[in-house]
C-alpha positions, -999 to +999 in steps of 0.1 A: -524+341+012-507+315+003-526+280+019-505+248+013-526+223+030-521+189+043-543+157+034-556+133+061-537+102+069-553+066+058-555+042+094-572+012+080-586-004+056-621-001+051-630-039+043-644-067+026-659-090+016-712-109-048-720-144-036-708-176-046-721-208-034-709-223+000-701-262-001-684-280+032-690-306+052-725-302+079-710-303+109-730-288+144-739-256+148-709-236+169-727-206+189-702-170+186-712-172+227-689-203+229-655-183+217-647-168+247-630-137+256-646-116+229-619-083+214-650-064+225-634-070+260-594-072+263-576-043+247-560-042+216-538-052+202-565-082+202-550-113+204-563-147+214-595-127+219-617-142+196-648-113+172-666-141+156-688-135+124-708-161+109-702-172+077-731-164+054-748-203+039-732-225+069-748-225+104-726-222+134-692-213+112-676-188+117-643-163+112-626-143+131-619-105+122-608-069+138-629-056+167-633-024+149-643-039+117-670-067+125-680-063+161-717-052+142-709-074+110-739-089+085-725-128+081-702-133+046-695-162+023-668-178+032-654-207+002-635-226+020-638-258+044-653-249+076-640-271+110-651-275+143-669-237+139-640-225+122-627-216+088-602-227+072-581-229+049-571-212+011-604-188+005-625-159-002-640-136+019-671-117-002-698-097+012-734-081-012-717-049-024-692-068-048-660-064-026-640-099-018-602-108-001-585-137-007-563-155+018-561-180+042-573-186+077-565-205+104-590-218+129-610-183+117-582-164+113-557-148+091-533-158+087-499-144+058-511-118+028-539-111+021-555-096-017-590-072-006-605-056-040-630-034-035-656-033-055-642+006-063-615-004-076-597+002-045-569-025-042-548-037-007-524-061+004-524-071+041-507-091+066-514-110+093-502-134+121-528-154+138-552-130+134-534-098+140-524-075+119-488-081+113-459-069+088-460-048+056-496-033+043-504-012+011-534+004-003-546+011-037-566+038-035-589+038-075-587+079-067-550+075-072-538+074-036-513+047-031-501+049+005-477+018+026-476+010+060-464-012+084-480-031+117-457-047+147-482-071+166-513-049+163-504-013+159-490+005+128-455+012+135-424+026+116-421+037+086-453+056+060-459+069+026-483+089+009-479+093-024-510+105-056-513+108-096-511+143-090-480+142-076-480+153-042-469+129-015-454+125+019-436+105+046-422+097+077-427+073+102-453+065+126-456+055+162-492+031+169-507+049+142-501+080+152-471+110+131-443+110+148-413+135+142-407+145+112-424+143+081-413+155+039-441+170+019-440+176-014-464+189-032-473+191-067-466+226-077-427+218-068-432+236-029-412+203+001-418+209+033-401+197+067-427+193+084-421+177+125-459+162+143-463+153+184-485+127+189-500+135+154-501+171+157-477+192+141-453+212+163-426+231+163-398+244+133-407+239+099-391+238+066-403+248+034-384+247+000-404+263-035-384+281-066-383+315-039-360+300-020-359+280+021-376+292+050-378+279+088-411+290+101-424+277+137-458+273+151-482+299+162-520+284+171-520+267+132-507+297+117-471+297+104-459+335+096-428+332+073-400+356+054-399+348+022-369+367-005-399+386-017-417+393+009-438+379+041-464+346+030-483+337+060-490+302+058-518+279+068-522+241+070-549+224+081 
């Protein structure tokens, strides 16, 4: 049996964030319950809502992150300023595991370009508008994977690609975080497949090209039976 395995798709970065000394002018504490509505109580893309994370070392100062990442997050260090209970300006967000994120906060919300560096060696670039994912993102993983993708108003939309150091690659289009349409997949051994997705599931006809020729297949419960010039091949997509 000849098996070609499509590798899993990254969906979001794992964040952030060694300790630095935090200094700022003393201000009255602001409690998380004073920020409404909370993002946990509204539908995505979580615009104009709050998911407050308290800044360590400065009572009542918060930044506001994705509800999916920070809803249960412990306090983090922020090296910039704090105004009216909200982290503000340029600085670093840091956690206790030597992960860091560098960028600008506006009233506690990520804005513009951010660079995230994880202790394991992964480096991400993010784009935000008023705390919402918006614009190009890249993920440069220490294990050799490199992803490029795009967010529109908090949802992953548009061109998506993955390229690995070993030569594996995958390119296509994502709608609302799901693969949709035809993806081109190339394996290190030179085999190339045109794989059709509907709602993130392989569906319909597929074209595979290798040194022995080009064949077309039809999905039958996840197993594709194809005929090559030199005989029959069973390919299982997992």
